[in-house]
TORZALUM-839488 format. One line per 3 residues: number of its first residue (from 0); their letters; for each residue x, y, z of N, C-alpha, C. Coordinates in Angstrom, 1 decimal. Last residue first. Example, Ala and Ser with C-alpha at 12.3 -4.5 7.8 and 13.67 -1.06 7.14 Angstrom:
2
1	SA	12.8:-2.2:7.1:13.7:-1.1:7.1:12.9:0.0:7.9 ~ 13.2:-5.7:7.8:12.3:-4.5:7.8:13.2:-3.3:7.8
// end
This chain:
251
250	SFV	-1.6:-2.4:-18.8:-2.5:-1.9:-20.1:-3.8:-2.7:-20.0 ~ 0.3:-2.7:-16.6:-1.1:-2.2:-16.5:-2.1:-1.7:-17.6 ~ 3.1:-2.0:-18.7:2.7:-2.5:-17.7:1.1:-2.1:-17.4
247	ECD	3.1:-0.6:-21.1:3.6:-2.3:-21.2:3.3:-2.5:-20.1 ~ 2.3:2.3:-21.1:0.8:0.9:-21.4:1.6:-0.2:-21.6 ~ 3.6:4.7:-20.3:3.4:3.9:-21.6:2.9:2.4:-22.2
244	QVF	3.1:4.3:-17.6:2.5:5.3:-18.2:2.3:4.8:-19.6 ~ 4.5:1.9:-17.3:3.1:1.7:-16.3:2.9:3.1:-17.5 ~ 7.1:2.8:-17.9:6.4:1.8:-18.6:4.9:1.4:-18.6
241	FST	7.7:4.2:-15.8:8.0:5.1:-17.4:6.9:3.9:-17.9 ~ 7.6:2.4:-13.5:6.5:3.8:-13.7:6.5:4.6:-15.4 ~ 10.0:1.5:-14.2:9.6:0.8:-14.5:7.7:1.7:-14.2
238	IIE	12.2:3.2:-13.9:11.9:3.1:-15.5:10.5:1.9:-15.6 ~ 12.2:3.9:-11.2:11.4:4.8:-12.4:11.0:4.6:-13.6 ~ 12.8:1.7:-10.4:11.2:1.8:-9.8:10.7:3.0:-11.1
235	CAR	15.2:1.3:-11.6:14.3:0.1:-11.8:12.7:0.8:-11.4 ~ 16.6:3.5:-9.6:16.3:3.8:-11.1:15.3:2.8:-11.9 ~ 16.3:2.0:-7.3:15.5:3.6:-7.5:15.4:3.9:-8.8
232	LSY	18.3:0.1:-8.0:16.7:-0.4:-7.3:15.9:0.5:-8.0 ~ 20.6:-0.5:-9.8:20.0:0.8:-9.0:18.5:0.5:-9.1 ~ 21.9:-2.7:-10.5:22.9:-1.2:-10.7:22.7:-0.6:-9.5
229	KGT	21.6:-5.8:-10.7:21.4:-5.1:-9.2:21.9:-3.9:-9.5 ~ 22.1:-6.3:-13.5:23.2:-6.8:-12.4:22.6:-5.9:-10.7 ~ 20.0:-6.3:-14.5:20.9:-5.6:-15.1:22.0:-5.5:-14.2
226	KNY	17.7:-8.4:-13.7:18.2:-8.4:-15.3:19.7:-7.9:-15.3 ~ 17.4:-7.2:-11.3:17.7:-8.4:-11.4:18.9:-8.6:-12.7 ~ 15.8:-4.9:-12.1:16.4:-4.8:-11.2:17.7:-6.2:-11.2
223	IWE	13.8:-6.1:-13.7:14.6:-5.3:-14.1:16.0:-5.2:-13.2 ~ 12.5:-7.9:-11.4:12.8:-8.5:-12.5:13.9:-7.5:-13.2 ~ 11.9:-5.7:-9.6:12.5:-7.2:-9.3:13.2:-7.5:-10.6
220	VVS	9.8:-4.4:-11.1:11.3:-3.6:-10.9:11.9:-4.5:-10.7 ~ 8.2:-6.6:-11.7:8.5:-5.7:-12.5:10.1:-4.8:-12.5 ~ 7.1:-6.9:-8.7:8.2:-8.2:-9.5:8.4:-7.5:-11.0
217	HYI	5.9:-4.6:-8.3:7.7:-4.3:-7.6:7.8:-5.9:-8.4 ~ 3.7:-4.5:-10.1:4.3:-3.5:-10.2:5.9:-3.1:-9.5 ~ 2.5:-6.8:-9.3:3.0:-6.9:-10.1:4.2:-5.2:-10.6
214	EEQ	1.6:-5.9:-6.5:2.7:-6.9:-6.4:2.9:-7.1:-7.8 ~ 0.2:-4.2:-7.4:1.1:-3.5:-6.0:2.0:-4.4:-6.5 ~ -2.1:-5.1:-8.9:-1.2:-4.2:-9.6:0.0:-3.4:-8.5
211	NST	-2.9:-8.2:-9.0:-2.9:-7.5:-7.9:-1.7:-6.2:-8.6 ~ -3.2:-10.8:-10.5:-3.6:-9.6:-10.7:-3.6:-8.3:-10.1 ~ -1.0:-12.7:-10.9:-1.7:-12.5:-9.9:-2.0:-11.1:-10.9
208	SQM	-0.2:-14.6:-12.6:-0.1:-15.1:-11.5:-0.9:-14.1:-10.2 ~ -0.5:-13.9:-15.3:-1.2:-15.4:-14.9:-0.8:-16.1:-13.6 ~ 0.8:-11.5:-14.7:-1.0:-11.3:-14.8:-1.4:-13.0:-14.8
205	CKF	3.7:-11.9:-15.2:3.2:-11.7:-14.0:1.7:-12.0:-13.9 ~ 2.7:-12.8:-18.0:3.7:-13.6:-17.2:2.9:-13.4:-15.6 ~ 2.6:-9.9:-18.8:1.9:-10.7:-19.0:1.9:-12.3:-18.4
202	YFS	5.4:-8.9:-18.0:4.0:-8.1:-17.2:2.9:-8.9:-17.6 ~ 6.7:-9.7:-20.1:7.1:-10.4:-18.0:5.4:-9.7:-17.9 ~ 5.7:-8.6:-22.5:5.7:-10.0:-22.3:6.3:-10.6:-20.7
199	KVQ	5.9:-5.7:-21.6:4.9:-6.1:-21.8:4.9:-8.0:-21.4 ~ 9.0:-5.9:-22.0:8.7:-5.7:-20.7:7.3:-6.3:-20.6 ~ 9.5:-6.5:-24.5:9.9:-7.0:-23.1:9.6:-7.2:-22.3
196	AAL	8.4:-4.5:-25.8:7.8:-5.9:-25.8:8.1:-6.8:-25.1 ~ 10.8:-2.8:-25.6:8.8:-2.4:-24.6:8.1:-3.7:-24.9 ~ 12.2:-3.6:-26.2:12.7:-3.3:-25.1:11.1:-3.6:-24.5
193	TNF	11.4:-3.0:-29.6:12.4:-4.6:-29.0:11.8:-4.6:-26.9 ~ 10.9:-0.8:-29.8:9.6:-1.4:-29.0:10.1:-2.9:-29.3 ~ 13.3:0.5:-29.3:12.5:0.7:-28.0:11.2:-0.1:-28.2
190	KNP	14.4:-0.2:-31.4:15.2:-1.1:-30.0:14.5:-0.8:-28.9 ~ 14.4:0.5:-34.2:12.9:0.0:-33.3:13.7:-1.0:-31.7 ~ 17.8:1.4:-35.0:16.3:1.1:-35.3:15.1:0.2:-34.5
187	TEK	19.9:2.2:-33.3:19.6:1.0:-33.9:18.3:1.7:-33.7 ~ 20.6:5.1:-32.9:21.5:4.0:-33.7:20.9:3.1:-33.9 ~ 17.9:6.3:-32.9:18.2:6.6:-34.0:19.8:5.5:-33.9
184	DIE	17.4:4.9:-30.4:16.6:4.4:-31.7:17.3:4.9:-32.7 ~ 18.8:6.5:-28.7:18.5:4.8:-29.3:18.1:4.2:-30.2 ~ 17.3:8.8:-28.5:18.6:8.9:-29.2:18.7:7.1:-29.2
181	VFI	15.1:7.7:-28.0:14.9:8.5:-28.7:16.2:8.2:-30.0 ~ 15.4:7.1:-25.0:15.1:6.2:-26.3:14.9:6.2:-27.4 ~ 15.6:9.8:-23.9:17.2:9.0:-24.1:16.8:7.6:-25.2
178	NQI	13.4:10.9:-24.5:14.2:11.6:-25.1:15.8:10.9:-25.4 ~ 12.3:9.7:-22.5:11.7:9.4:-23.3:12.7:10.1:-25.2 ~ 13.3:10.0:-19.6:13.9:8.6:-20.4:13.5:8.7:-21.9
175	FKF	12.0:12.6:-20.2:13.8:12.5:-20.4:14.0:10.6:-20.8 ~ 9.5:12.5:-19.9:10.1:13.0:-20.9:11.9:13.1:-21.4 ~ 9.7:11.4:-17.1:9.0:10.5:-18.2:9.8:11.4:-19.9
172	YET	10.2:12.2:-14.9:11.3:12.0:-15.4:10.8:10.9:-17.4 ~ 8.3:13.5:-13.4:9.3:14.3:-13.1:10.5:13.8:-15.0 ~ 5.8:12.4:-14.2:6.0:13.7:-14.1:7.2:14.4:-14.1
169	VDN	6.6:10.0:-12.8:6.1:9.9:-14.8:5.9:11.9:-14.4 ~ 6.8:9.8:-10.5:8.0:9.5:-11.5:8.0:9.8:-13.1 ~ 4.5:11.2:-9.8:5.7:11.9:-9.1:6.8:11.1:-10.3
166	KIQ	3.2:8.1:-10.1:2.9:9.7:-10.7:3.4:11.0:-10.7 ~ 4.3:6.8:-8.4:4.4:6.0:-9.8:4.1:7.8:-10.7 ~ 4.1:7.4:-6.0:5.1:7.7:-6.5:4.8:7.4:-8.0
163	RKL	0.7:7.4:-6.0:1.4:8.9:-5.9:2.7:8.9:-6.3 ~ 0.6:4.5:-5.9:0.0:5.5:-7.2:1.1:6.7:-7.3 ~ 1.6:4.5:-3.1:2.5:4.0:-4.7:2.1:4.7:-5.7
160	LPP	0.0:5.5:-1.9:1.3:6.0:-1.3:2.0:5.8:-2.9 ~ -2.5:4.0:-2.6:-2.7:5.8:-2.6:-0.7:6.0:-2.6 ~ -1.9:0.9:-4.3:-2.0:1.8:-2.9:-2.1:3.0:-3.2
157	LST	-3.6:-1.0:-6.2:-2.5:-0.2:-6.5:-2.5:0.6:-5.2 ~ -6.3:-2.4:-6.3:-5.0:-3.2:-5.6:-3.6:-2.1:-5.8 ~ -8.1:-1.0:-7.4:-7.9:-0.8:-6.1:-6.8:-1.2:-5.3
154	NAK	-6.1:0.4:-10.5:-7.3:0.1:-9.2:-7.1:0.1:-7.9 ~ -5.0:2.5:-12.8:-5.1:2.2:-11.2:-6.6:1.7:-10.9 ~ -6.0:3.8:-15.3:-5.4:2.6:-15.4:-5.2:1.8:-13.8
151	QDI	-6.5:6.2:-14.7:-7.0:5.8:-15.8:-7.3:4.2:-15.4 ~ -4.2:7.2:-13.4:-5.5:7.3:-12.3:-6.5:6.6:-13.7 ~ -1.9:7.4:-15.3:-2.0:6.1:-13.9:-3.8:6.3:-13.2
148	KLA	-2.7:9.0:-17.3:-2.9:7.6:-17.9:-3.0:7.0:-16.5 ~ -0.8:11.6:-16.6:-2.7:11.1:-16.7:-3.4:10.3:-17.4 ~ 1.0:13.2:-15.9:0.8:11.6:-15.2:-0.8:11.2:-15.7
145	KYE	2.5:15.4:-17.7:1.6:15.4:-16.9:1.0:13.6:-17.0 ~ 6.4:16.9:-17.5:5.1:15.9:-18.1:3.7:15.2:-17.2 ~ 9.1:18.6:-17.3:7.7:17.9:-16.6:6.7:17.4:-17.9
142	LKA	11.2:19.3:-18.2:10.7:17.8:-19.7:9.7:17.6:-18.3 ~ 12.9:21.1:-16.9:12.3:21.6:-18.0:12.0:20.7:-19.1 ~ 14.6:19.4:-15.2:13.6:20.7:-14.5:12.6:20.9:-15.7
139	LEG	16.3:18.1:-16.4:14.9:17.6:-16.0:14.0:18.6:-15.6 ~ 19.0:18.8:-16.9:17.8:18.7:-18.0:16.3:18.6:-17.7 ~ 20.6:18.4:-14.9:19.6:19.9:-14.8:18.7:19.6:-15.7
136	NDL	21.2:15.6:-13.4:21.3:15.9:-14.5:20.1:17.4:-14.4 ~ 23.5:13.7:-12.5:22.8:14.8:-11.9:22.2:15.4:-12.8 ~ 22.4:9.9:-12.3:23.3:11.6:-13.0:22.4:12.4:-12.3
133	NLK	20.6:7.9:-12.9:21.6:8.2:-11.9:22.6:9.9:-11.7 ~ 19.8:7.7:-15.5:18.7:8.4:-14.7:19.7:8.5:-13.1 ~ 21.9:7.3:-16.9:21.4:8.0:-17.1:20.8:9.2:-16.0
130	HLV	21.8:4.5:-16.0:23.2:5.0:-15.8:22.7:6.9:-16.2 ~ 19.4:3.5:-17.0:19.6:3.4:-15.2:20.5:4.7:-15.3 ~ 19.8:3.8:-20.3:19.0:4.9:-19.5:18.7:4.5:-17.6
127	VRI	21.6:1.9:-20.1:22.3:3.4:-20.3:21.2:3.9:-19.9 ~ 20.4:-0.7:-19.8:21.4:0.0:-18.8:22.0:1.4:-18.6 ~ 18.9:-0.8:-22.1:18.3:-0.3:-20.7:19.0:0.3:-19.7
124	EEE	20.4:-2.3:-24.2:20.2:-0.9:-23.9:19.9:-0.1:-22.6 ~ 20.1:-5.0:-23.1:20.9:-4.3:-22.9:20.9:-2.4:-22.5 ~ 16.7:-6.1:-23.2:18.1:-5.6:-24.0:18.9:-4.4:-23.3
121	INF	15.9:-8.7:-21.4:16.1:-7.4:-22.0:16.6:-6.9:-22.4 ~ 13.8:-12.0:-21.4:15.3:-11.2:-21.6:15.3:-9.7:-21.9 ~ 12.9:-14.9:-19.8:12.7:-13.3:-20.2:13.6:-12.5:-19.9
118	LSY	13.4:-16.7:-18.7:12.8:-17.2:-19.8:12.7:-15.8:-20.5 ~ 14.8:-16.5:-16.1:15.4:-17.1:-17.1:14.7:-17.3:-18.5 ~ 12.3:-15.7:-14.7:13.3:-15.0:-14.6:14.2:-15.3:-16.3
115	SNM	10.7:-17.3:-13.4:10.7:-17.5:-14.8:11.6:-16.1:-15.6 ~ 11.1:-18.0:-10.7:11.8:-18.7:-11.8:11.6:-18.6:-12.8 ~ 10.0:-15.6:-10.1:11.7:-15.4:-10.3:12.0:-16.6:-11.2
112	IKS	7.2:-15.8:-9.7:7.4:-15.2:-10.8:9.4:-15.2:-11.1 ~ 7.5:-17.9:-7.8:7.1:-18.4:-9.2:7.5:-17.9:-10.3 ~ 8.9:-16.5:-5.8:9.4:-17.5:-6.1:9.1:-18.0:-7.3
109	KLI	6.2:-14.4:-5.2:7.4:-14.3:-5.5:8.4:-15.3:-6.1 ~ 4.2:-16.2:-4.8:4.6:-15.6:-5.9:5.6:-15.4:-6.1 ~ 5.3:-17.8:-2.1:5.2:-19.0:-3.4:4.8:-17.7:-4.5
106	LAE	5.9:-15.3:-0.4:6.6:-16.0:-1.0:6.3:-16.5:-1.7 ~ 3.1:-14.4:-0.7:3.8:-13.3:-0.8:4.8:-14.2:-1.7 ~ 2.2:-17.0:1.1:1.5:-16.3:0.1:2.0:-16.0:-1.0
103	KIK	3.7:-16.2:2.8:3.6:-17.5:2.7:3.2:-17.1:1.7 ~ 2.2:-13.8:4.7:3.6:-13.7:4.6:4.1:-14.9:3.5 ~ -0.5:-14.6:4.5:-0.1:-13.8:3.8:1.2:-13.7:3.8
100	YLS	-0.3:-17.1:6.8:-0.6:-17.2:5.4:-0.4:-16.1:4.3 ~ 0.0:-15.6:8.9:1.8:-16.0:7.9:0.8:-16.8:7.0 ~ -2.4:-13.8:8.9:-0.7:-13.6:9.0:0.4:-13.9:8.0
97	QYE	-3.9:-15.8:9.8:-3.6:-14.8:8.6:-2.8:-14.5:8.2 ~ -2.6:-16.8:12.2:-2.6:-17.1:11.2:-2.8:-16.2:10.0 ~ -2.8:-14.9:13.7:-1.5:-15.1:13.5:-1.7:-16.2:12.5
94	EVT	-5.7:-14.3:13.8:-4.9:-13.4:12.9:-3.3:-14.0:12.9 ~ -6.3:-17.0:15.1:-6.5:-16.9:14.0:-5.7:-15.8:13.7 ~ -3.8:-18.6:16.6:-4.8:-17.5:16.6:-5.2:-17.6:15.7
91	RPK	-2.3:-21.3:19.0:-2.3:-20.6:17.7:-4.2:-19.7:17.3 ~ -0.8:-20.5:22.1:-1.9:-21.2:21.2:-2.1:-20.4:20.2 ~ 1.7:-22.1:20.0:1.2:-22.0:21.6:0.9:-20.9:21.9
88	DFR	2.4:-21.6:17.5:1.8:-22.5:17.5:1.2:-22.7:18.7 ~ 3.9:-18.8:17.8:2.8:-19.2:16.6:1.9:-20.5:17.0 ~ 6.1:-19.7:19.4:4.8:-18.9:19.9:3.7:-18.9:19.0
85	EHC	7.7:-21.3:18.3:6.7:-21.8:19.5:5.8:-20.8:20.2 ~ 8.4:-20.1:16.2:7.7:-21.2:16.3:6.5:-21.9:17.5 ~ 9.5:-17.8:17.9:8.3:-17.7:16.8:8.1:-18.6:16.5
82	EPC	11.7:-19.3:18.8:11.1:-18.6:19.4:9.5:-18.3:18.9 ~ 13.3:-20.7:16.6:12.0:-21.1:17.4:11.4:-20.4:18.2 ~ 12.3:-18.8:13.2:13.1:-19.4:15.0:12.4:-19.7:15.4
79	LPI	11.3:-21.0:10.4:11.0:-19.9:11.7:11.9:-20.4:12.5 ~ 10.0:-21.9:6.9:11.3:-22.0:8.5:11.0:-20.4:9.5 ~ 7.0:-23.4:6.7:7.8:-22.0:6.4:9.3:-22.3:7.5
76	VND	4.2:-25.2:4.6:5.4:-25.1:5.9:6.6:-23.4:5.5 ~ 2.6:-25.4:2.3:2.4:-25.0:4.2:3.1:-25.2:4.8 ~ 4.4:-25.7:0.3:3.5:-24.7:0.4:2.3:-24.4:1.4
73	LSN	5.1:-28.0:0.0:6.2:-27.4:0.7:5.4:-25.7:1.1 ~ 2.8:-30.2:2.3:3.3:-29.4:1.3:3.9:-28.3:1.3 ~ 1.7:-31.3:4.8:3.5:-31.6:4.2:3.9:-30.8:3.2
70	VDD	-1.0:-30.7:4.1:-0.2:-30.0:5.5:1.2:-30.6:4.8 ~ -2.5:-30.2:1.3:-1.6:-31.6:2.2:-0.8:-30.8:3.0 ~ -4.1:-28.2:0.2:-4.4:-30.0:1.2:-3.7:-30.7:1.5
67	SLR	-2.5:-25.0:1.2:-2.2:-26.6:0.4:-3.1:-27.5:0.9 ~ -3.4:-23.0:1.7:-2.4:-22.7:0.9:-2.0:-24.0:0.3 ~ -6.5:-22.3:3.2:-5.4:-22.9:2.9:-4.2:-23.1:1.6
64	KEN	-9.0:-20.2:4.3:-8.3:-20.5:3.2:-6.9:-21.7:3.7 ~ -10.9:-20.3:7.9:-9.9:-19.5:7.0:-9.5:-20.5:5.3 ~ -12.7:-21.4:8.8:-13.7:-20.6:7.5:-12.4:-19.7:7.1
61	KLI	-11.7:-23.2:10.9:-12.7:-23.4:9.8:-13.0:-22.6:8.8 ~ -10.3:-22.5:12.5:-9.4:-22.2:11.5:-10.5:-22.6:10.2 ~ -11.5:-23.0:15.3:-10.9:-21.6:15.0:-10.6:-21.4:13.3
58	NIE	-11.5:-26.0:15.2:-13.1:-24.4:14.9:-12.6:-23.7:14.8 ~ -9.0:-26.8:14.9:-10.2:-27.7:13.4:-11.3:-25.8:13.5 ~ -8.4:-25.9:17.1:-7.8:-25.2:15.9:-8.7:-25.7:15.0
55	DDT	-9.8:-27.4:19.1:-10.6:-26.0:19.1:-9.6:-25.6:17.5 ~ -8.8:-30.3:18.2:-10.1:-30.1:17.9:-10.9:-28.2:17.8 ~ -5.9:-29.3:17.0:-7.0:-30.3:17.8:-8.2:-29.5:17.2
52	PNL	-4.4:-30.9:13.8:-4.7:-29.9:14.5:-5.5:-30.5:15.6 ~ -1.5:-31.7:12.8:-2.6:-32.0:13.2:-3.2:-31.8:15.0 ~ -0.4:-29.2:11.2:0.1:-31.1:11.2:-1.2:-31.9:11.2
49	PYI	-2.1:-26.3:10.9:-1.1:-27.3:11.4:-1.4:-28.8:11.2 ~ -0.9:-24.1:8.3:-2.0:-25.0:8.9:-1.8:-26.3:9.8 ~ 1.9:-24.1:8.6:0.9:-22.8:8.6:0.0:-23.4:9.5
46	HAI	4.2:-25.7:10.7:3.4:-26.3:9.4:2.6:-24.5:9.9 ~ 8.1:-24.8:10.2:6.5:-24.6:11.0:5.2:-24.8:10.0 ~ 11.0:-26.0:10.6:10.3:-25.8:9.6:8.7:-26.0:10.7
43	EYK	13.6:-23.9:12.4:12.5:-24.8:12.6:11.5:-25.1:11.7 ~ 16.6:-22.4:12.9:15.0:-22.5:12.7:14.5:-23.8:12.4 ~ 19.8:-22.5:12.4:18.5:-21.8:13.9:17.2:-21.7:13.7
40	KHV	22.3:-24.0:11.2:20.9:-23.8:11.2:20.6:-23.3:12.5 ~ 26.1:-23.2:11.3:24.7:-23.7:11.6:23.3:-23.5:11.7 ~ 29.0:-22.7:10.1:27.5:-22.0:9.8:26.6:-23.5:10.9
37	QRC	32.3:-22.8:12.2:30.9:-23.8:10.7:29.7:-22.8:11.2 ~ 34.0:-21.9:13.6:34.5:-22.1:11.8:32.8:-22.6:11.2 ~ 32.9:-22.4:15.6:33.8:-22.8:15.7:34.0:-23.3:13.7
34	KEY	29.4:-21.1:14.7:30.4:-21.2:15.8:31.4:-22.4:15.0 ~ 27.2:-18.8:13.3:28.2:-19.2:13.1:29.3:-19.4:14.3 ~ 23.4:-19.5:13.0:24.8:-19.3:13.5:25.9:-19.5:13.0
31	YLP	20.4:-18.7:11.1:21.8:-19.7:11.1:22.9:-19.2:12.3 ~ 18.7:-16.8:10.4:18.2:-18.1:10.7:19.5:-19.3:11.0 ~ 18.2:-13.7:12.2:19.1:-14.8:11.5:18.7:-16.1:11.7
28	KTC	15.2:-12.0:12.6:16.1:-12.8:13.3:17.0:-13.5:12.3 ~ 12.5:-11.3:11.6:13.6:-11.1:11.1:14.9:-11.1:12.0 ~ 9.9:-12.0:12.8:10.8:-11.6:13.8:12.2:-10.9:12.9
25	IPC	8.8:-13.7:10.4:7.9:-12.7:11.8:8.9:-11.9:12.7 ~ 11.0:-14.8:9.0:9.8:-13.8:8.3:8.7:-13.0:9.5 ~ 13.8:-15.2:9.8:12.7:-15.5:10.1:11.7:-14.1:10.3
22	IGE	16.3:-15.1:6.7:15.8:-14.3:8.3:14.3:-14.9:8.4 ~ 16.8:-16.5:4.2:18.0:-16.6:5.6:17.4:-15.7:6.5 ~ 14.7:-15.8:2.7:16.0:-15.2:2.2:16.7:-15.1:3.6
19	VQS	12.8:-17.4:2.2:12.5:-16.4:3.4:14.3:-15.6:3.4 ~ 14.2:-19.0:0.2:12.7:-17.9:0.4:12.5:-17.3:1.1 ~ 16.1:-20.2:1.4:16.3:-19.3:0.5:14.6:-17.8:0.0
16	YLL	14.6:-22.2:3.1:15.5:-21.1:3.5:16.0:-20.1:2.8 ~ 13.2:-23.9:1.0:12.3:-23.0:1.8:13.7:-21.7:2.8 ~ 16.1:-24.8:-0.6:14.6:-24.1:-1.1:13.5:-23.6:-0.3
13	LQE	16.7:-26.3:1.8:17.5:-25.1:1.1:16.1:-24.4:0.3 ~ 14.8:-28.1:2.8:15.1:-27.0:3.3:15.5:-26.1:2.8 ~ 15.4:-29.6:-0.2:13.7:-29.1:0.5:14.2:-27.7:1.5
10	NPS	17.7:-30.7:0.4:17.1:-29.4:-1.0:16.0:-28.6:-0.7 ~ 17.4:-32.1:2.5:18.4:-31.3:2.1:18.1:-29.8:1.3 ~ 13.9:-32.7:2.6:15.4:-33.3:2.3:16.0:-32.1:2.7
7	YKK	11.9:-33.5:5.7:12.1:-32.4:4.4:13.7:-32.6:4.2 ~ 9.6:-35.7:7.1:11.1:-34.8:6.9:11.6:-34.6:5.7 ~ 6.5:-35.0:8.1:7.5:-35.4:6.7:8.9:-35.0:7.0
4	RYN	5.2:-36.6:10.5:5.7:-35.8:10.1:7.1:-35.5:9.0 ~ 1.4:-37.7:9.4:3.0:-37.8:9.6:3.4:-36.6:9.7 ~ -1.7:-36.8:11.3:-0.4:-37.2:9.7:0.7:-37.4:10.7
1	SM	-3.8:-39.8:12.9:-2.5:-38.4:12.5:-1.8:-38.6:11.5 ~ -6.6:-40.6:12.7:-5.6:-40.9:12.5:-5.0:-39.5:12.1
// end
């Protein structure tokens, strides 16, 4: 018996469209076009595991993980441009299935964590640190710090390139940021402890969804970035590296 092709509601399509940020996750073409002062959709909802697999597809995918037992679940579909959808479906290959599976898995994780942003606040004083990091400050040169804890806490899910970036950020900026927090605490005692506890709480929330350190690091960066008005992504990376060293992240 064949599975029926679900007609996704406008709200469901909006959710899926937002999840891929309006671009085809395979080729990055926009999933819309403008004509006659109107915006028109240019995508199709693709099933990652096939809706009604052929015998050959069942065979080649028999050992592959699935995102949902329900083929019409939002977890098993993704908007693609018509060209990529056609190429993905005909013929379906294990390699392309695995690739789209990983893309969708990452999107599901990101959506889950983003949906929890409103539950976790961060003190306004974090903006002070971000702004000072963006200043051309000669003070950094004399405040180098040894990033000893990173190697002890990193596991194989933290890529060497990212680990090196975190260590470099800690070496260059840790003492500088620490001194800023000391000054903030003089004005408002225990403000740093409050902020550190907020970061740690969000880290624990991330840990409920994934143990992958690369994904957690980027999730903390994105959370701080969105909570501070998208001021400076690079500054948010540096402050996240600070909290990795200070044991609020990867504890």
